[in-house]
C-alpha positions, 0 to 999 in steps of 0.5 A: 716152343708150343705151350703143350706138346703131347707126343705118342701118349699111351694110357691104359686101364688094367682091369680083371678083363685085361688091358684097356688101351683108352689112349693109343698113340695120341700126339698134338700141340697147343699154341698159346691163345689157341682153342683146340677141339677134341671130338668123337663118340663116348669112349673114344679117349677124349676125356682120358687124354685130358685126365692124362695131362692132368694126371687125375686118372682112376686108380686102375689107369696108368700112363704107359708111355709117351711124353707130355710137355708143358712149356717145355717141362716134362710132366710124365713121371714128374711126380705128384709134388710137381703136378700139384703145382701144375694143376690149378696154377698152369692147367685147370679143368671144367668137369662135365657135370657141375652138380657132382663137381661141387661139394653139396656140404660147403658154400660156394664161397668156401670152395672157391676160396679153398682153390685160391688158397691152395694154389696162390700165396694170397691170405684169406681176406685176399682169397675172398676178394678174388672169389668175389671178383671171379663170380662177378667176372662170370656174370653171377649177380650179387656175388657177395651174397652168393658166397654164402649159398650152397650149390643146390641153391643155383641153377645148372647154368649158374653152377657151370658159371661157378665151375668156370670161375673156380677153374680161372681163379688162379689164371691158368695158362690152359683151360680144359673144358670137358663137355662144358655144355652137355647138361644145359639147355640151348639158351644157357649153352650159348651164354656159357660159350660166349662167356668162355670166348670173352674170357679167353680173349680177355685172359689170353689163355689156351683152351682144350674143348672136349665135346661131341657137339660139332656146332660148339666146335665150329663156334669156338675152335681153331683146330680140331682133333677127331678121335676114335678108339683111343687114336687120332683119326684126323686132325686139321684146322676147323675149316679143313675138318668141316669143309674137307673131311678126309676120314670116313668116321669124320664124314659119318659125324658130319652126315649125322648133324641135323640141319634146316635142309634135312628137316622132315627127313631121317637122321643118318647115323653111323651104323654099328656100335663103338669098338671094344677096346679089349678086342681091337680089330686087326686093321682100321679100328673104324672098318667094322662100321665103315660103309666103304671099307675095303679089304686092306682096311680089315687087314692093316691100319692106315698110317697118317696121310698128309692132306696138306700143311694143316691137315692129316687123316689116317684113312685108306680111302685117301690112298685109293683116291690118290691112286685113282687120280694119279697122285700116288703110284702103287708099285708091284712086287717087282717094283718094291714096296708100296708108295 
C-alpha cells in the first residue's frame, strides 16, 4: 500500500466570476521514503494540490470530488477533528515565505514549542528540549540562546531552517515543501537542499517537493509530476522526464533552462500567457501556446498515453509520432473507432 494515494482529485474555488477549477482530475501515489517533485508555472495547481491534501484551503475553496488516502485512511470528508491529528503528526508543510509563516510577535522557541505541545503528549519541559534538539538538527548555532529571539533577528536562510525544524518536530511521515528555496540566494539554497536530503535519509520520511526550479527537481526527486492548468500533463521518473520528455509543455520547460552551452544567447521562453481557468479551451489546455499544435489539439483533450511502465504523458504529438512510426494504427470510419 502506498503511503499517500490521490485519486481523481478535483478542487475548485467559487468566486463571483465563476468556478475556478484549480485542480482538475489529479491522481498520483507516493511511496515511503521517496521524493516526489511537482513542477509547473505559477497557477498550474501545484500548491492547491498540496493544500487539498492538508485541507487548508481558503474559505472559497472546496474539494469537489476525488479521494485522498493516507496510509489507507480516507481524508476527504473525514472532518476537522481527524485532520487536526493528521496535520503536523503525519503530514507537515514548509510554506513558501518563511517570514510571513512565522509570527513576528512571538519568539522562535514559543512557536516551536507550541507545535510540539499541540501535536504530541510532551510536557512543557520536554517540548523545550525537543525544540532545542530540532534547532541543533537544522544547524542553528547556539540553539538555547536562539529560542528567545524573534523572527526578525534571523536571516532568510535561518528562518527557512526554523520552518524545517518546526515541520519535522513531530516526525511526520510526509513533508510537503512548497517552494522552500524561492526567496533564498544560490549558496543558501544549496545548503537548504542538502539539509533536506540528509534529514530525509536520516528520518526516512517521504517528501513532496513543489517547485518551478527544474534544477532542484534533478537534484532531489525520484519521480516528477508536470502540471498545467490544474491537471497532470506528464509524469515519470526523473530520468525519464529529463531525458525523454513527451509533452510539448515539458519540452518547453526544458528549453527554457539556461545552461553553460547557451551562454551569450537568448533564452527560449514558452510563448503566450498561462491559461484562464475560468475559460478553459475545448481541446488541450496547452494548445493555444503550443508551437506544434494540430487541429485535433484544439478540438479534443488527449487522454493519458503510456510511454513505458515508468512514464506517461497526455499529448497528441505522441499519437502522431506513434502513427508515423507504425506503432499505432488509425482506423477509418469503416473500421470503427481510432486506436
